[in-house]
C-alpha positions in Angstrom: 111.2 112.7 87.7 111.8 109.6 85.6 112.5 106.3 87.1 116.0 105.2 86.1 116.8 101.8 84.7 119.1 101.0 87.7 116.3 101.5 90.1 113.9 99.4 88.1 116.3 96.5 87.9 116.7 96.5 91.6 113.2 95.0 91.9 114.1 91.8 90.0 113.1 88.7 91.9 110.1 90.3 93.6 106.5 90.6 92.6 106.7 94.2 93.8 108.6 96.9 91.9 111.4 98.9 93.5 110.8 101.6 96.0 109.5 105.0 94.8 106.7 105.9 92.5 106.4 102.3 91.0 106.1 100.8 94.5 103.4 103.4 95.5 101.5 102.7 92.3 101.7 98.9 93.0 100.6 99.3 96.6 97.7 101.5 95.5 96.5 98.8 93.1 97.1 96.1 95.7 94.8 98.0 98.1 91.9 98.4 95.7 92.4 94.9 94.1 91.8 93.4 97.6 88.6 95.3 97.7 87.7 94.3 94.1 88.3 90.6 94.9 86.0 90.7 97.9 83.4 92.7 95.8 83.5 90.1 92.9 82.9 87.2 95.2 80.2 88.7 97.4 78.4 91.3 95.2 75.7 89.0 93.8 74.5 87.7 97.2 75.0 91.2 98.8 72.7 92.9 96.3 70.0 90.2 96.5 70.1 89.4 100.2 71.1 92.7 101.8 69.9 95.3 99.3 66.8 93.3 98.5 67.0 93.3 94.7 65.9 90.5 92.4 68.6 88.8 90.2 67.0 90.3 87.1 67.4 93.8 88.7 71.0 93.2 89.6 71.8 92.0 86.1 70.0 94.9 84.4 71.5 97.5 86.7 75.1 96.2 86.3 74.7 95.9 82.5 73.5 99.5 82.3 76.2 100.7 84.7 79.1 99.1 82.8 77.7 100.3 79.5 77.8 103.9 80.8 81.3 103.2 82.2 82.4 102.0 78.8 81.2 105.3 77.2 83.0 107.5 79.8 86.4 105.9 79.6 87.8 108.2 76.9 86.3 111.5 78.4 87.7 110.6 81.8 91.0 109.7 80.3 91.0 113.1 78.5 90.4 114.7 81.9 93.5 113.1 83.2 95.5 114.5 80.2 94.1 118.0 80.7 94.0 118.3 84.5 96.7 115.8 85.5 96.6 112.0 85.9 97.6 112.0 89.6 94.8 114.3 90.7 92.3 112.6 88.4 93.3 109.2 89.8 92.9 110.4 93.4 89.5 111.9 92.7 88.2 108.8 90.9 89.6 106.5 93.7 87.6 108.7 96.2 84.4 108.5 94.1 84.8 104.8 93.8 85.1 104.6 97.6 82.0 106.7 97.9 80.0 104.6 95.5 80.9 101.4 97.3 80.1 103.0 100.7 76.7 104.0 99.3 75.8 100.4 98.6 75.8 99.9 102.4 72.7 102.2 102.6 70.7 101.9 99.3 67.7 99.7 99.4 65.9 100.4 96.1 66.7 99.7 92.5 66.8 103.4 91.5 69.4 104.3 94.1 71.3 101.0 93.3 71.5 102.0 89.7 72.9 105.4 90.5 75.5 104.0 92.8 76.4 101.3 90.2 76.8 103.8 87.4 79.1 106.0 89.6 81.1 102.9 90.5 81.5 101.7 86.9 82.4 105.1 85.6 84.9 105.7 88.4 86.5 102.3 87.9 86.8 102.8 84.2 88.2 106.3 84.5 90.6 105.3 87.3 92.1 102.6 85.1 92.8 105.2 82.4 94.2 107.8 84.8 96.5 105.2 86.4 97.8 104.1 83.1 98.5 107.8 82.1 100.2 108.3 85.5 102.4 105.3 84.9 103.3 106.6 81.4 104.3 109.9 82.8 106.4 108.6 85.6 108.3 105.7 83.9 110.5 105.9 80.9 109.1 104.3 77.7 111.6 101.5 77.8 110.5 100.4 81.3 106.7 100.8 81.1 105.8 97.3 80.1 108.1 95.8 82.8 106.6 98.0 85.5 103.1 97.3 84.2 103.9 93.6 84.6 104.8 94.2 88.3 101.5 96.0 88.8 99.5 93.1 87.2 101.3 90.6 89.5 100.3 92.8 92.5 96.7 93.0 91.3 96.4 89.2 91.1 97.8 88.8 94.5 95.3 91.4 95.8 92.4 89.7 94.0 93.3 86.4 95.6 93.4 88.0 99.1 90.2 89.8 98.5 88.5 86.6 97.3 89.6 84.9 100.5 87.9 87.7 102.5 84.8 87.3 100.4 84.9 83.6 101.0 84.7 84.2 104.7 81.6 86.4 104.2 80.0 83.6 102.1 80.9 81.1 104.9 79.0 83.2 107.5 76.3 84.2 105.0 75.0 87.0 107.2 74.1 90.6 106.5 76.8 91.7 108.9 79.4 89.7 107.1 78.5 91.2 103.7 78.3 94.7 105.1 81.7 94.3 106.6 83.2 93.2 103.3 81.7 96.2 101.5 82.9 98.6 104.2 86.5 97.1 103.7 86.1 97.5 100.0 85.3 101.2 100.4 88.2 101.6 102.8 90.6 99.9 100.3 89.9 102.7 97.8 90.5 105.4 100.4 93.8 103.8 101.0 94.5 103.7 97.3 93.7 107.4 97.0 96.2 108.2 99.7 98.9 106.1 98.1 98.2 107.7 94.7 98.5 111.1 96.2 102.1 110.2 97.3 103.4 109.7 93.8 105.0 112.7 91.9 102.9 114.8 89.6 103.5 114.8 85.9 103.5 117.5 83.2 100.2 118.6 81.7 100.4 119.7 78.1 98.0 122.2 76.6 95.9 121.1 73.6 97.0 122.6 70.3 94.5 125.1 68.9 92.3 123.3 66.2 93.2 119.9 67.5 90.3 117.5 68.1 89.5 117.3 71.8 89.2 113.5 71.7 92.0 112.8 69.2 91.9 109.1 69.8 88.5 108.8 68.2 90.0 110.0 64.9 92.9 107.5 65.1 91.8 104.7 62.9 94.9 102.4 63.2 94.7 102.7 67.0 91.0 101.9 66.9 91.7 98.8 64.9 94.3 97.7 67.4 91.9 98.3 70.3 89.3 96.2 68.5 91.8 93.3 68.0 92.7 93.5 71.6 89.1 93.3 72.6 88.7 90.1 70.6 91.7 88.6 72.2 90.3 89.5 75.6 87.4 87.2 75.0 89.6 84.7 76.9 88.5 86.4 80.1 85.1 84.7 80.6 86.6 81.3 79.6 87.9 80.3 83.1 85.3 82.2 85.2 82.1 81.2 83.3 82.5 78.9 80.3 84.9 76.3 81.8 82.8 75.6 84.9 79.8 75.0 82.8 81.9 72.9 80.4 83.3 70.7 83.2 79.8 70.0 84.6 78.2 69.3 81.3 80.9 67.8 79.0 83.6 66.1 81.2 84.0 63.5 83.8 86.2 65.7 86.0 85.3 66.4 89.6 83.7 69.7 90.5 86.6 70.9 92.6 88.7 71.2 89.4 86.9 74.5 88.8 88.6 76.1 91.8 92.0 74.5 90.8 91.9 76.2 87.4 91.3 79.6 88.9 94.2 79.0 91.3 96.5 78.0 88.5 95.6 81.2 86.7 96.0 83.5 89.7 99.3 82.1 90.9 100.6 81.9 87.3 100.1 85.6 86.7 101.2 86.6 90.2 104.6 84.8 90.0 105.4 84.7 86.2 103.9 87.9 84.6 107.1 89.9 85.3 109.3 87.2 83.9 107.2 86.9 80.7 107.2 90.6 80.2 111.0 90.9 80.1 111.1 89.7 76.5 108.9 92.7 75.3 111.1 95.7 74.6 109.6 97.5 71.6 106.7 97.2 69.1 108.4 94.4 67.2 108.8 92.2 70.3 105.3 93.2 71.4 103.8 92.0 68.2 105.7 88.7 68.5 104.4 88.3 72.1 100.8 88.8 71.0 101.3 86.2 68.2 102.7 83.7 70.7 99.6 84.4 72.8 97.4 83.4 69.9 99.3 80.1 69.5 99.1 79.4 73.2 95.4 80.1 73.4 94.7 77.9 70.4 96.6 75.1 72.1 94.7 75.7 75.3 91.3 75.5 73.5 92.4 72.3 71.8 93.3 70.7 75.2 90.0 71.9 76.6 88.3 70.1 73.7 90.2 66.9 74.4 88.8 66.9 78.0 85.4 65.9 76.6 86.8 62.5 75.6 86.0 59.5 77.7 88.7 59.3 80.5 88.9 58.9 84.2 88.1 61.7 86.5 91.7 62.3 87.5 92.9 62.2 83.9 90.3 64.7 83.0 91.4 66.9 85.9 95.0 66.8 84.7 94.0 67.7 81.1 91.9 70.6 82.3 94.8 71.9 84.5 97.1 71.7 81.5 94.6 73.7 79.4 94.3 76.3 82.1 98.2 76.6 82.3 98.3 77.2 78.5 95.6 79.7 78.7 97.4 81.6 81.5 100.6 81.6 79.4 98.6 83.1 76.6 97.1 85.7 78.9 100.5 86.8 80.1 102.0 87.0 76.6 99.0 88.9 75.4 99.1 91.4 78.3 102.8 92.0 77.8 102.4 92.8 74.1 99.2 94.8 74.5 100.8 97.1 77.2 103.7 97.9 75.0 101.5 98.5 72.0 99.0 100.7 73.9 101.7 102.9 75.4 104.1 103.0 72.5 101.5 104.1 69.9 99.9 106.7 72.1 101.0 110.4 71.9 102.9 111.3 75.1 100.5 114.1 75.9 97.4 112.1 75.3 98.1 108.9 77.2 94.9 109.3 79.3 92.4 109.3 76.5 94.3 106.7 74.5 94.6 104.4 77.5 90.9 105.0 78.3 90.1 103.9 74.7 92.3 100.9 74.7 91.1 100.0 78.1 87.5 99.5 76.9 88.5 96.0 75.8 87.7 94.3 79.1 84.3 95.9 79.2 83.5 94.8 75.7 84.7 91.3 76.5 82.6 91.1 79.6 79.5 92.4 77.8 79.7 90.2 74.7 81.9 87.3 75.8 79.5 85.3 78.0 76.7 85.0 75.5 79.0 84.4 72.5 81.3 81.9 74.2 78.6 79.8 75.9 76.7 79.5 72.6 79.8 78.4 70.7 81.6 76.3 73.2 78.6 74.7 75.0 76.5 74.5 71.9 79.1 73.2 69.5 81.2 71.1 71.9 84.8 70.3 71.0 84.4 72.0 67.6 83.4 75.1 69.4 86.6 75.2 71.4 88.6 74.8 68.1 86.6 77.7 66.5 87.4 79.9 69.5 91.0 79.0 69.4 91.2 79.7 65.7 89.6 83.1 66.4 92.4 83.9 68.9 95.1 82.8 66.5 93.8 84.7 63.5 93.3 87.9 65.6 96.9 87.6 67.0 98.3 87.3 63.5 96.3 90.4 62.3 97.9 92.4 65.1 101.3 92.6 63.4 100.1 94.4 60.2 97.9 96.7 62.3 100.8 97.7 64.5 102.9 98.4 61.4 100.1 100.5 59.9 99.7 102.5 63.1 103.5 103.0 63.4 103.6 104.5 59.8 101.1 107.1 60.8 103.0 108.6 63.7 106.4 109.3 65.1 107.1 106.7 67.8 109.8 108.0 70.2 111.2 105.5 72.7 112.7 108.4 74.8 109.8 110.8 74.8 108.9 111.3 78.4 106.8 114.1 79.9 108.7 116.1 82.5 107.3 116.4 86.0 105.3 119.6 86.7 102.6 120.6 89.1 99.2 119.4 88.0 96.2 121.6 87.7 93.6 121.2 90.5 90.9 118.8 89.5 
């Protein structure tokens, strides 16, 4: 069952999509994003104070876990294509819940590593399966718009989860941390139930002689995934680089760090859907990504200006303006990237293609912190300009790459898998 344009439009003016499958998908992501927000805020202290690990063990374990998760994204996406995205998404939501629940009981590095690997793989695969499910339930013309609704919902959930995590940090007791992790596990159980409510989509058999993981042979798509990964280096800027920059290179007060995160969270929550309306096809998607590069260059330039001698309040205003520009770039990038990733993926292979394109955040999180802290904190304002130039150059390269990819395949704006009963996972 496809979602009609009339029903989609009925959701205008809300951060939630209209009732039906899009609403269920949004509520599922809202549930687990609340858990994710709490996890992000409390995980470091939970693993050191409750599990009893050293900071080095936590860092090593999570690095290994996300590396394995990065490698399993495409195979798990392929599982969604072959066995059905709804069933796969439900299964991976359940394994995520189980891995989070296991953190409540593990008290050794070996068991922590196993649980962390299951968690990372489940999260990576769940993202790919949900994207494939969205592609199967929503017509191509509306996928980016609905994906924007989901992103707004995710940000709202992350904010709520961060608030819950903040309460745990306030009490700073084992009971508080254990409660937060229990709620995190429960959030994924709720997400699994909501995902089970959405309709199933068709599963198409692989053609004899066709590569099992066709996306690994698709060079134009691989180039686009790489370019997207470079653009996603903006992710550590607000969470890691900017706080260090504010303390070491500006006269702004420390509370500005939280203000920048609030600007980003509220901006995406309330404006992502509106920004995404301008993206309707590959041409407008390319334009959106190019605009993102310009906005990110401008943001980096304003961040560089914040190092100049000025009053604390002036520096705070400058930093907030930079965060607003970066958030605009983030929303324009996301809108274009969603359209590109969906529009250039074969209809029967959305799972593995989304799994491959979705490795971008993992790459950015693995490489971004070391690269950006070296360039920005080491080079100062010139480092910010260099990072901004990288964003602009990469965004401009996206257009030729999209045209190359489009020439190598038939892109149908109306191709839509019919609903059918999925195979059991």
